Structure formats: structure tokens, C-alpha cells
C-alpha positions as CSV (number, residue, x, y, z in Angstrom):
1,M,-9.7,8.5,-16.0
2,S,-10.9,5.6,-18.1
3,Q,-12.3,2.7,-16.1
4,S,-13.5,-0.7,-17.2
5,S,-16.5,-2.5,-15.7
6,H,-14.3,-5.2,-14.0
7,P,-11.6,-4.3,-11.5
8,A,-8.0,-4.5,-12.6
9,L,-7.1,-5.9,-9.2
10,E,-9.6,-7.8,-7.1
11,I,-8.7,-9.2,-3.6
12,R,-11.0,-11.3,-1.6
13,D,-10.6,-12.4,2.1
14,L,-6.8,-12.5,1.8
15,S,-4.8,-13.7,4.8
16,V,-1.1,-14.1,5.4
17,E,0.3,-15.9,8.4
18,F,3.8,-16.6,9.5
19,R,4.9,-19.2,12.0
20,A,7.8,-18.5,14.4
21,P,9.8,-21.5,15.6
22,A,9.1,-22.6,19.2
23,N,11.8,-22.3,21.8
24,R,13.5,-25.6,22.2
25,G,13.0,-27.4,25.5
26,L,10.1,-25.1,26.6
27,F,7.4,-27.2,24.9
28,E,5.8,-24.0,23.6
29,K,3.7,-24.0,20.4
30,P,5.1,-22.0,17.5
31,A,3.7,-18.4,17.6
32,T,1.5,-17.5,14.6
33,F,1.8,-13.9,13.3
34,K,-1.3,-12.9,11.5
35,A,0.2,-10.3,9.1
36,L,-3.0,-9.9,7.1
37,S,-6.5,-11.0,8.0
38,G,-9.5,-11.0,5.6
39,I,-8.3,-8.2,3.2
40,S,-10.8,-7.4,0.5
41,L,-10.5,-4.5,-2.0
42,D,-10.9,-3.6,-5.7
43,I,-8.9,-1.2,-7.8
44,R,-10.3,-0.2,-11.1
45,Q,-8.3,0.4,-14.3
46,G,-6.8,3.8,-14.3
47,E,-7.4,4.3,-10.6
48,V,-4.8,5.0,-7.9
49,M,-5.7,3.7,-4.4
50,G,-3.7,4.9,-1.5
51,L,-2.8,2.4,1.3
52,I,-1.9,4.1,4.6
53,G,-1.2,3.0,8.2
54,E,1.5,2.8,10.8
55,S,4.7,0.9,10.4
56,G,4.0,-2.8,10.9
57,S,0.3,-2.6,9.9
58,G,0.9,-4.9,6.9
59,K,1.0,-2.6,4.0
60,T,4.2,-3.9,2.4
61,T,3.2,-7.5,3.1
62,L,0.0,-6.9,1.1
63,G,2.0,-5.5,-1.8
64,K,4.4,-8.4,-1.8
65,A,1.5,-10.9,-1.6
66,I,0.0,-9.3,-4.7
67,V,3.2,-9.6,-6.8
68,G,3.8,-13.2,-5.5
69,L,6.8,-12.5,-3.2
70,T,4.9,-13.6,-0.1
71,E,2.9,-16.8,0.2
72,T,-0.7,-16.3,1.1
73,S,-2.6,-18.4,3.7
74,A,-6.2,-17.9,2.4
75,G,-8.2,-15.8,0.0
76,S,-7.8,-15.0,-3.6
77,I,-6.1,-12.4,-5.8
78,C,-7.3,-11.7,-9.4
79,I,-5.6,-9.4,-11.8
80,K,-7.6,-8.6,-15.0
81,G,-9.8,-11.5,-14.3
82,Q,-6.8,-14.0,-14.0
83,H,-6.2,-15.8,-10.7
84,A,-2.8,-15.1,-9.2
85,G,-1.7,-18.3,-7.7
86,P,0.8,-19.1,-4.9
87,A,4.3,-17.5,-5.0
88,R,6.1,-20.4,-6.8
89,A,8.6,-20.1,-9.6
90,A,6.4,-21.7,-12.2
91,G,3.8,-19.0,-12.0
92,R,6.2,-16.0,-11.5
93,R,6.7,-15.3,-15.2
94,S,3.0,-15.1,-16.1
95,L,2.3,-13.1,-13.0
96,A,5.1,-10.6,-13.8
97,R,3.3,-9.7,-17.0
98,L,0.3,-8.6,-15.0
99,V,1.7,-6.8,-12.0
100,Q,5.0,-5.1,-11.1
101,M,6.3,-3.5,-8.0
102,V,8.3,-0.3,-7.4
103,F,10.3,-0.7,-4.1
104,Q,11.0,1.8,-1.5
105,D,14.7,1.9,-1.6
106,P,16.1,3.0,-5.0
107,Y,19.6,2.2,-3.9
108,A,18.9,-1.5,-3.2
109,S,16.5,-2.3,-6.0
110,L,19.1,-2.2,-8.9
111,H,21.9,-4.6,-9.4
112,P,25.2,-2.8,-8.8
113,R,27.2,-4.8,-11.4
114,K,24.8,-4.5,-14.3
115,T,24.5,-1.5,-16.5
116,I,21.1,0.2,-16.7
117,G,20.8,-1.1,-20.3
118,Q,21.2,-4.7,-19.0
119,T,18.7,-4.1,-16.2
120,L,16.1,-2.7,-18.5
121,S,16.7,-5.5,-21.1
122,E,15.7,-8.2,-18.7
123,P,11.9,-7.7,-18.8
124,F,11.9,-8.0,-22.6
125,T,14.3,-11.0,-22.5
126,I,12.5,-13.0,-19.8
127,Q,9.0,-12.3,-21.1
128,R,10.1,-12.6,-24.8
129,T,8.3,-9.5,-25.7
130,A,11.0,-8.1,-28.1
131,S,13.5,-9.6,-30.5
132,R,17.2,-9.4,-29.7
133,A,17.6,-6.6,-32.2
134,G,14.5,-4.8,-30.9
135,I,15.5,-4.7,-27.2
136,A,18.0,-1.8,-27.5
137,P,15.4,0.6,-29.1
138,R,12.9,-0.4,-26.4
139,V,15.4,0.4,-23.7
140,R,16.2,3.8,-25.2
141,S,12.4,4.5,-25.4
142,L,11.9,3.5,-21.8
143,L,14.6,5.8,-20.6
144,Q,13.1,8.7,-22.5
145,R,9.6,8.0,-21.1
146,V,10.9,8.4,-17.5
147,G,12.9,11.6,-18.3
148,L,16.4,10.1,-18.7
149,S,18.8,10.2,-21.6
150,P,19.3,7.1,-23.8
151,D,23.0,7.5,-23.2
152,H,22.4,6.5,-19.6
153,A,22.0,2.8,-20.7
154,A,25.7,2.3,-20.6
155,R,26.2,3.5,-17.0
156,Y,25.9,1.7,-13.7
157,P,23.5,2.4,-10.8
158,Q,26.2,4.1,-8.7
159,H,26.5,6.8,-11.3
160,F,23.0,8.1,-10.6
161,S,21.2,10.0,-7.8
162,G,18.4,8.6,-5.8
163,G,15.7,10.2,-7.9
164,Q,17.3,9.0,-11.1
165,R,17.6,5.4,-9.7
166,Q,13.9,5.5,-8.8
167,R,13.1,6.6,-12.4
168,I,15.1,3.6,-13.6
169,A,13.2,1.3,-11.3
170,I,9.9,2.7,-12.6
171,A,11.1,2.2,-16.2
172,R,11.8,-1.5,-15.4
173,A,8.4,-1.9,-13.8
174,I,6.4,-0.4,-16.8
175,A,8.6,-2.1,-19.5
176,N,5.9,-4.6,-20.6
177,N,2.9,-2.3,-19.8
178,P,1.5,-4.3,-16.8
179,P,-2.1,-3.4,-16.0
180,V,-1.3,-3.1,-12.2
181,I,1.6,-1.4,-10.4
182,I,2.4,-1.7,-6.7
183,A,4.3,1.4,-5.5
184,D,5.7,0.8,-2.0
185,E,6.8,4.1,-0.5
186,P,8.4,5.1,-3.8
187,V,9.4,8.6,-2.7
188,S,10.0,8.2,1.1
189,A,13.8,7.8,0.6
190,L,14.1,10.8,-1.7
191,D,14.7,14.5,-1.1
192,V,11.5,16.6,-0.9
193,S,12.6,18.5,-4.1
194,V,12.7,15.2,-6.0
195,Q,9.5,13.7,-4.6
196,A,7.2,15.9,-6.6
197,Q,9.0,14.9,-9.8
198,I,8.6,11.2,-9.2
199,L,4.9,11.6,-8.1
200,N,4.2,13.5,-11.3
201,L,6.0,10.9,-13.3
202,L,3.9,8.1,-11.8
203,D,0.7,10.0,-12.4
204,D,1.6,10.7,-16.0
205,L,2.5,7.1,-16.7
206,R,-0.7,5.9,-14.9
207,A,-2.8,8.1,-17.2
208,E,-0.8,7.3,-20.3
209,Q,-1.0,3.5,-19.8
210,N,-4.3,3.5,-18.0
211,M,-2.7,1.4,-15.2
212,A,-4.3,0.6,-11.8
213,M,-1.9,1.5,-9.0
214,L,-1.8,0.6,-5.3
215,F,0.2,3.4,-3.7
216,I,1.6,2.5,-0.3
217,S,2.6,5.4,1.9
218,H,2.6,6.9,5.3
219,D,2.5,10.5,4.0
220,L,-1.1,11.7,3.9
221,S,-0.3,14.8,1.9
222,V,1.2,12.6,-0.9
223,V,-1.8,10.2,-0.8
224,R,-4.3,13.1,-1.0
225,H,-2.4,14.5,-4.0
226,L,-2.1,11.3,-6.0
227,C,-5.0,9.0,-5.0
228,Q,-8.6,8.9,-5.8
229,R,-9.5,6.5,-3.0
230,I,-7.7,5.6,0.3
231,A,-7.7,2.3,2.3
232,V,-6.5,2.5,5.9
233,M,-4.9,-0.6,7.6
234,Y,-4.4,-1.4,11.2
235,L,-2.9,-4.7,12.5
236,G,-3.3,-6.4,9.1
237,R,-7.0,-5.4,8.6
238,I,-8.6,-2.8,6.4
239,V,-10.5,-0.5,8.8
240,E,-11.7,2.2,6.3
241,I,-12.0,2.7,2.6
242,G,-13.4,5.7,0.8
243,P,-12.8,8.6,-1.6
244,A,-9.7,10.6,-0.6
245,K,-11.4,14.0,-0.3
246,E,-14.4,12.7,1.8
247,M,-12.2,10.6,4.0
248,T,-9.7,13.3,4.9
249,A,-12.5,15.8,5.5
250,A,-14.6,13.5,7.7
251,P,-13.1,10.1,8.6
252,A,-15.4,7.3,9.7
253,H,-13.0,5.4,11.9
254,P,-11.2,6.7,15.0
255,Y,-7.9,5.3,13.8
256,T,-8.1,7.4,10.5
257,T,-8.9,10.4,12.6
258,S,-5.8,9.8,14.7
259,L,-3.6,9.5,11.6
260,L,-5.1,12.7,10.2
261,S,-4.5,14.6,13.4
262,A,-0.8,13.6,13.4
263,A,-0.2,15.0,9.9
264,P,1.5,18.4,10.1
265,R,-0.6,21.3,8.6
266,V,-0.1,25.0,8.1
267,K,-3.9,25.4,8.6
268,A,-6.2,22.7,10.0
269,R,-9.0,21.6,7.6
270,N,-11.1,20.0,10.3
271,R,-11.4,19.5,14.0
272,A,-9.3,16.3,14.1
273,Q,-6.4,18.1,12.5
274,A,-6.7,21.1,14.9
275,A,-6.4,18.9,18.0
276,P,-3.7,16.2,17.6
277,I,-4.6,12.8,19.1
278,V,-1.9,10.9,20.9
279,L,-2.8,7.2,20.9
280,S,-2.1,5.4,24.2
281,G,0.1,2.4,24.5
282,D,2.0,0.6,21.7
283,V,0.8,-1.2,18.6
284,P,-0.1,-4.8,19.7
285,S,1.8,-7.7,18.3
286,H,0.5,-9.6,15.3
287,A,0.9,-12.7,17.4
288,A,-1.4,-11.4,20.1
289,I,-4.1,-9.3,18.4
290,P,-6.7,-8.1,21.0
291,S,-10.1,-9.6,21.0
292,G,-13.1,-7.7,19.6
293,C,-12.1,-4.6,17.8
294,P,-8.2,-4.7,17.4
295,F,-8.0,-1.0,17.9
296,H,-10.0,-0.7,21.1
297,T,-6.9,-0.9,23.3
298,R,-5.7,2.4,21.9
299,C,-9.0,4.0,20.8
300,W,-10.0,7.4,22.1
301,L,-13.6,6.9,20.9
302,Y,-13.8,3.6,23.0
303,E,-13.0,5.6,26.1
304,Q,-15.2,8.6,25.0
305,K,-18.2,6.2,24.7
306,G,-17.6,4.7,28.2
307,C,-15.7,1.6,27.1
308,P,-18.6,-0.4,25.4
309,A,-18.4,-4.1,26.0
310,R,-19.1,-4.9,22.3
311,C,-15.8,-3.2,21.4
312,R,-14.0,-5.7,23.5
313,T,-15.9,-8.8,22.4
314,E,-17.2,-8.2,18.8
315,M,-15.1,-7.8,15.7
316,P,-16.6,-4.9,13.7
317,R,-17.1,-5.7,10.0
318,L,-16.3,-3.4,7.1
319,E,-19.8,-1.9,6.6
320,T,-20.9,0.3,3.7
321,L,-22.0,3.8,4.8
322,P,-24.0,6.5,3.0
323,G,-22.1,7.7,0.0
324,G,-20.4,4.3,-0.6
325,R,-17.7,4.6,2.0
326,Q,-16.8,1.6,4.2
327,A,-15.6,1.6,7.9
328,A,-15.1,-1.2,10.5
329,C,-16.4,0.7,13.5
330,F,-19.5,0.5,15.7
331,F,-19.7,4.3,15.9
332,P,-18.7,5.7,12.4
333,E,-20.8,8.8,12.7
334,E,-18.8,9.9,15.8
335,A,-15.3,9.0,14.6
336,A,-14.5,12.4,13.2
337,T,-15.4,14.4,16.4
338,P,-13.1,13.6,19.3
339,A,-14.1,15.2,22.6
340,R,-12.1,18.2,23.6
341,S,-12.1,17.2,27.3
342,P,-10.2,13.9,28.1
343,A,-12.4,10.9,28.8
344,A,-11.9,8.6,31.8
345,A,-9.5,5.8,31.3
346,C,-11.1,2.3,31.0
347,V,-10.2,-0.2,33.7
């Protein structure tokens, strides 16, 4: 895996907030939903970083913010050293040359009234990267690169299976060789037999074009297979980042341990996987994030440690640990070893 000295994707202190309208007549202030708070991460050229977390943790919002589909509230996004500005029409064309997104639903990501040839022609037409006479050969080449026949260019999306549609969506994303790809749950809507084919295709294209990829998923087995590093999100924050093998073997945040314990395994690799952890309560609202550590209201380690006050009052920062890993927890050395006997509930 070839990597340059500068990150292909560099995110610093990124925040995204949404304001809900206040109820009329009740004199209430509009609620503020903090979808993302202080996100910072780097992805090197040729690297695949996995992004995992529960539904509603902010994974897709981060992906959309990177490609300019969601307005950011603070922070910066740099792609190949170029600043990606706010999500306005004027900057969309230049940003699209740098980053593309593969969406989760292959059935909704293609225009039903356009042939595949018309869909795949658009990146070349909009970006003016091929002459009118040169577009058709480029489209045929794209279809072959993703394992489809050039004859498919004349057909419509409804003539294809889910796996074939996702191949077409990937072909559209890589048409102009962007340095960064955001893959948002690209195989979750596909049959298990097709998932491996799409994953292998993404990995082959990543190596061929030396792309950086942010791979958003809730499937830990898929992330372990494809990604070199993993970032874990909870309530719009990164709580742990590290190499995939080390993190899955010995997590440094209790939330990561909980996710690993919930993943089905034929044979457990570590203690966390052998004893599944059931988190208490529901995920808090992004409009009412708990004080201190956002995870403390559901954290088994918080109870195991006797409910330390600092967990309720101090926000743990993402600190670098030995080996280069990072975790936002006051007790990272104990995060991989949940107690076998239940701890007393905090009151």
C-alpha cells in the first residue's frame, strides 16, 4: 500500500449542528442537535479506514459532510491539501473531482429513467474530462473495470440485480479517479453471497487507483477484513482510533468492547467476545447529550469502577496511547476486561 507523506483526507475539529423549529406558542427555544462534535481524523493515500458505531451515531452525517452534502458548523476538511468549503453549488463541481460517495441503497442511487450509459457519462460531461467522442469508450471501460459487460450501457437500472447496481454506482464514483472515496454501508443491502464480490471489487480498485477510503459500516467482520484502521463513533464523537487488528484484539474504550461483544462469532477471540455486554438504557438524544463522558450513562466500566465523579463531570479527550492508538476514556487499560460479576448500579 503506497502512502504519501500528507494525508489524502484531513479533518480537524469538525462539527455539524441542526436546529429544530420551536413549538409555536410555547416560547421554547429551538432545539440544537449536535450531530458531530470535534471530529478529527486523517486517512492516508491508499488506506481504508473503517468507521463503526450504532445507528444514529453520526457516521453517515460525517460522510455527507465530507462530500459537501451536509453543511458544517465548525472545523475544516482538506482533501489532497485543498480546503473543501461549505456545501454550496459553486464549489460542488471542484469538490466532486476530489471525493465521491457510494451510497447504501443501490436501488435508490441510480436514476430509473436514464440508461446506465447516460448515468456513467455524466461525470465526464460535468467535469469536462473527456470529449464527446471519447465518452462512450470511457463508459465501456468503466463497466469492464467493475466486472460488467459494455453492452449493459444501453439498459436501465431496473434490469439489474442489487449487486450489479452497486457495481454501477461504484463505476460512477471512480469515473474521474478521485483520490478519496466515501463508502456508506455499500454492502448492507446486498445478499451475503454478493457482499464478498463487492468488497473484493472495492479493495481491488483501491489498490489499483491508490485511493483513500472511508468505509462506513456496522458489520465488524467486514471492517476487519477490509480496513487497516478503525474509528469508533458514539453520539457524534470519535471515541477510539487504532489499527484494526490491535483494536479488535484489545479495545481501549468500553464502547468498543461492547460493540465487539455483540458481534456473532463461531469462536471467541478474546474475553469481551466470550461474554456479550448488554448496554443499559437507550442512546441519548443528540439534543440532550449527557455531561462529562457522553457514554457514562450506559457504560459498564463506569459502574465497575464505582461511578467516578470525573466521568460525570469531565469530557475525556482523545489521548494517544502506547503503540499510537487513541482513546477517549479515563481508564483505557481496563476497557478490554469487563468484570464477570455484575457491578452495583449507580444511583
